[in-house]
C-alpha positions as CSV (number, residue, x, y, z in Angstrom):
1,M,-42.2,28.0,-25.4
2,S,-44.7,28.6,-28.1
3,E,-48.3,27.4,-28.1
4,P,-49.0,24.3,-30.2
5,E,-50.7,24.9,-33.5
6,T,-54.2,23.6,-33.9
7,D,-56.3,22.9,-37.0
8,T,-59.4,24.2,-35.3
9,A,-60.9,27.3,-36.9
10,P,-62.7,29.9,-34.8
11,A,-66.4,29.3,-34.5
12,A,-68.4,31.1,-37.1
13,S,-70.7,33.9,-36.1
14,Y,-73.9,34.6,-37.9
15,V,-76.4,37.4,-38.2
16,L,-80.0,36.4,-37.7
17,H,-83.0,38.5,-38.6
18,R,-86.1,38.1,-36.4
19,F,-89.4,38.5,-38.2
20,P,-92.5,39.9,-36.4
21,E,-95.1,37.8,-38.1
22,T,-96.8,35.0,-36.3
23,L,-96.5,31.8,-38.3
24,A,-98.1,28.3,-38.4
25,V,-96.9,25.0,-39.7
26,V,-99.8,23.3,-41.3
27,G,-100.1,19.5,-42.1
28,L,-102.3,18.5,-45.0
29,P,-102.9,15.3,-46.8
30,A,-100.5,14.4,-49.7
31,G,-101.5,16.0,-53.0
32,T,-103.4,18.8,-51.4
33,E,-103.4,22.1,-53.5
34,V,-102.2,25.2,-51.6
35,P,-105.4,26.6,-50.1
36,D,-106.5,30.2,-50.6
37,W,-106.3,30.9,-46.9
38,A,-102.6,30.1,-46.8
39,E,-101.4,33.7,-46.7
40,S,-97.9,34.6,-47.7
41,S,-95.6,36.3,-45.1
42,S,-91.9,36.9,-44.9
43,I,-91.5,33.2,-45.3
44,F,-94.1,31.0,-47.2
45,S,-93.1,27.4,-47.8
46,V,-94.8,24.5,-49.3
47,T,-93.2,21.0,-49.0
48,A,-94.9,18.1,-50.7
49,T,-93.9,14.5,-50.3
50,A,-95.6,11.2,-51.2
51,T,-97.1,11.1,-47.7
52,E,-97.9,14.7,-46.8
53,T,-98.1,18.4,-47.7
54,S,-96.7,20.9,-45.2
55,I,-97.2,24.7,-45.4
56,V,-95.5,27.4,-43.4
57,C,-97.6,30.5,-43.6
58,A,-99.1,33.5,-41.7
59,R,-101.1,32.0,-38.8
60,R,-103.9,34.7,-38.9
61,S,-106.0,33.0,-41.6
62,V,-105.4,29.3,-40.9
63,P,-108.8,27.8,-40.1
64,K,-108.9,26.4,-36.5
65,K,-110.1,22.9,-37.8
66,V,-106.9,22.5,-39.9
67,R,-104.1,20.4,-38.3
68,Q,-101.4,23.0,-37.3
69,A,-98.7,23.8,-34.9
70,G,-97.6,27.2,-33.6
71,P,-97.5,30.0,-33.2
72,F,-93.9,30.3,-34.4
73,T,-91.5,33.2,-34.8
74,A,-89.1,33.0,-37.7
75,F,-85.4,33.9,-37.7
76,E,-83.6,34.2,-41.1
77,V,-79.8,33.5,-41.2
78,Q,-78.3,36.3,-43.2
79,G,-77.3,35.1,-46.6
80,P,-76.7,34.1,-49.1
81,L,-75.0,31.1,-47.8
82,D,-72.9,28.8,-50.0
83,L,-74.6,25.5,-50.4
84,A,-71.2,23.8,-49.7
85,L,-71.0,25.4,-46.4
86,T,-71.2,23.0,-43.5
87,G,-72.2,23.3,-39.8
88,V,-74.5,26.4,-40.1
89,L,-77.5,24.7,-38.6
90,G,-75.4,22.7,-36.2
91,T,-73.8,25.9,-34.8
92,L,-77.1,27.7,-34.4
93,L,-79.3,24.8,-33.2
94,A,-77.0,23.4,-30.4
95,P,-77.5,26.3,-28.0
96,L,-81.3,26.1,-28.6
97,A,-81.2,22.3,-27.9
98,D,-79.1,22.9,-24.7
99,A,-81.8,25.5,-23.6
100,G,-84.7,23.1,-24.4
101,I,-86.1,25.2,-27.2
102,S,-87.7,23.2,-30.0
103,V,-87.2,24.3,-33.7
104,F,-88.6,23.8,-37.1
105,T,-86.1,24.5,-39.9
106,I,-86.4,25.4,-43.6
107,S,-83.5,25.7,-46.0
108,T,-83.8,27.7,-49.2
109,F,-81.3,28.0,-52.0
110,G,-79.9,31.2,-50.4
111,T,-80.2,30.7,-46.6
112,D,-81.6,28.9,-43.6
113,W,-84.7,29.8,-41.6
114,I,-85.2,28.7,-38.0
115,L,-88.8,28.8,-36.5
116,V,-89.1,28.6,-32.8
117,P,-92.2,28.6,-30.7
118,Q,-93.3,32.2,-30.1
119,G,-92.9,31.9,-26.3
120,G,-89.3,30.9,-26.7
121,A,-88.2,33.5,-29.3
122,N,-86.7,36.0,-26.8
123,D,-84.8,33.1,-25.1
124,A,-83.5,31.8,-28.5
125,A,-82.2,35.3,-29.4
126,E,-80.5,35.5,-26.1
127,Q,-78.8,32.1,-26.5
128,W,-77.5,33.1,-29.9
129,R,-76.2,36.5,-28.6
130,R,-74.4,34.7,-25.7
131,R,-72.5,32.7,-28.3
132,G,-71.5,35.7,-30.4
133,H,-74.1,35.8,-33.0
134,T,-76.1,39.0,-33.9
135,V,-79.9,39.1,-33.7
136,D,-81.8,42.1,-35.1
137,Q,-85.3,42.9,-36.1
138,A,-86.1,42.2,-39.8
139,V,-88.3,44.5,-41.9
140,P,-90.8,42.2,-43.7
141,V,-91.2,42.4,-47.4
142,K,-94.8,41.8,-48.6
143,Q,-94.8,39.6,-51.6
144,E,-97.9,38.6,-53.5
145,R,-98.4,34.9,-54.1
146,T,-99.0,34.1,-57.8
147,K,-101.4,31.3,-58.8
148,R,-100.1,28.6,-61.0
């Protein structure tokens, strides 16, 4: 007797690149210009809404008096990822949720980034490896930020 056919595809596996920089997530008032201290790193992100401005940047130069969270370690999902692809973050975040590891995610046009508290980075990498994903060390690329 043959096994019944199923419509379930095998779970996707991903390659994640772990970056060595220490990052901060900074919360600023709405409409704030990007401060000069906000240093670029492998990931530098500014998100502005009507109610806030958030910056992900190198933590080393963020003034102590500024509202911030961190330190974080960044993992980049190897891309490019098709924007029509579904379930990438769900697949990668579920094992972290099960392990009690909090995350801050950022999506770009080409890929997804997962920031985890620095103290949980090794555990996050291990959770992903246990589920068949590959985690390697990334080589950061220094990019100069241009002023507008």
